[in-house]
C-alpha positions in Angstrom: -2.0 -3.0 -11.8 -5.6 -2.7 -10.7 -5.8 0.7 -12.3 -3.6 -0.2 -15.2 -0.6 1.8 -13.8 2.9 0.8 -14.7 4.2 -1.8 -12.2 7.2 -4.2 -12.0 5.3 -7.5 -11.8 8.1 -9.5 -10.0 8.4 -6.8 -7.2 4.7 -6.3 -6.9 4.1 -10.1 -6.6 6.4 -10.3 -3.7 4.2 -7.9 -1.7 0.9 -9.3 -2.8 0.7 -11.9 0.0 1.9 -9.4 2.6 -0.8 -7.1 1.5 -3.4 -9.8 1.8 -2.2 -10.8 5.2 -1.5 -7.3 6.7 -3.4 -4.7 4.8 -6.5 -6.2 3.2 -8.4 -6.2 6.5 -8.7 -2.4 6.2 -8.0 -1.6 2.6 -9.9 -4.6 1.1 -8.6 -7.5 -1.0 -8.7 -5.3 -4.1 -7.2 -2.3 -2.3 -10.5 -0.3 -2.7 -10.5 1.0 0.9 -13.1 1.4 3.6 -14.0 4.9 4.5 -15.7 3.7 7.7 -12.3 2.5 8.9 -10.4 5.5 7.5 -8.7 3.2 5.0 -8.2 5.0 1.6 -8.7 3.5 -1.8 -5.3 2.4 -3.0 -6.4 1.4 -6.5 -7.3 4.8 -7.9 -5.0 7.7 -9.1 -5.5 9.9 -6.0 -2.5 10.2 -3.7 -2.6 11.8 -0.3 1.1 12.0 0.4 2.5 11.0 -3.0 2.5 7.9 -5.1 6.2 7.3 -5.8 7.8 4.2 -4.3 10.0 6.2 -1.8 7.0 8.0 -0.4 4.9 4.8 -0.2 7.8 3.1 1.6 7.9 6.0 4.1 4.2 5.8 4.7 4.2 2.0 5.3 7.3 2.2 7.5 6.3 5.2 9.7 2.6 5.7 9.1 1.1 9.2 8.7 -1.3 11.3 10.6 -4.2 8.9 10.0 -5.2 5.5 11.5 -2.7 3.2 9.8 -0.1 1.7 12.1 3.6 2.1 11.5 4.5 -1.2 9.9 8.3 -0.6 10.0 8.2 -1.9 13.6 6.2 -5.0 12.6 7.6 -6.0 9.2 11.1 -6.4 8.0 12.7 -3.8 5.7 12.4 -6.2 2.8 8.7 -6.8 3.6 8.0 -3.1 3.8 9.6 -2.6 0.4 7.7 -5.5 -1.1 4.3 -4.3 0.1 5.2 -0.8 -1.0 6.0 -2.0 -4.5 2.7 -3.9 -4.6 0.7 -0.9 -3.4 2.5 1.3 -5.9 1.3 -1.2 -8.6 -2.3 -0.8 -7.4 -2.2 2.7 -8.8 -3.3 5.1 -6.1 -4.5 6.2 -2.8 -6.1 9.2 -1.2 
């Protein structure tokens, strides 16, 4: 939504508060990232591991080789799906 990408508003809205509570401290409130923390921009069209919902869910659940923690041990499956849908709507990543 931030980069005018197609998004399902109802699904993205469910993850918006989770993103604000759990992710914005590193990625910023607008999802623009913080290179000093190793947090990529999630609102552009650059995807490091892939931008489809399945890949984003995998990244949020299990993390990757960077700094981000594996949220699958901290959030419920429904919460992981909701925040993945929200991030997908932001339009990108690195």
